[in-house]
N, C-alpha and C positions, 0 to 999 in steps of 0.2 A: 082710316080703315084698319080694323083689327082683325087678325086671322089667328086661328088656333095653330099651334106648331107642336107636334109631338105630344107629350104628356103634360107639358107645362102650361103656363098662363098664356092668354092671348098675346100675340105680338103686334105691336103698333108700328106699322111700316112708315108712318109719317114722322117719327122721331128721327132727326138727323144725327144726333150725337148724344152720348151719355158721359158725363164727367163723374168719375169715381174717385173719391178722396179719402176712403177709409179702407180698413182691412177685412171688412165683412165679405161673405160669399155673394157673388152676383151672377145672375143668369140672364141669358138673352142671346140673340143672334148678332154676333159681332163680326164685322167684315175686316176691321182693322183695329189695332191697338196702338195708341201713341203714348209714350212715357214722358211725363212732365217732371219727373223726379227719378232718381235712382230707385229701381224697383227689383224686388226679389219675388218670384212666383213660387209659392210652396206647392200648390196642386192646381192643375188645370184639367178639367174634365170636359170632354167634347164628344159629340156624336159625329159620325162620318169623318173622322180625322185619320189621316195616314201620315207616316213620317215619324220623326223624332219627337219625343215628349218635351214639353217646356217645364215639366216639374223640376224644381230646384234650380232653375236658371235665373240669372240676374241680368238686368238691362240698364244701360246708362241713360241719363236724361237726354231727351231728343231722339231716342231710338223709336222707330215705328215698325210694326210688323203686320 
């Protein structure tokens, strides 16, 4: 079942996970991020987000947020 979300593409709620292995920009509704290698986030853009920014933060392998 796909539903429209905001101004972006339809969201497929049947997808259980998305593995990202590149440095390209990715969009979607993510509930959790697991890091399978040491990772540095340059820019994170989010709607309805409060708190500290993750821009410029690094995460070790095995970390999940």
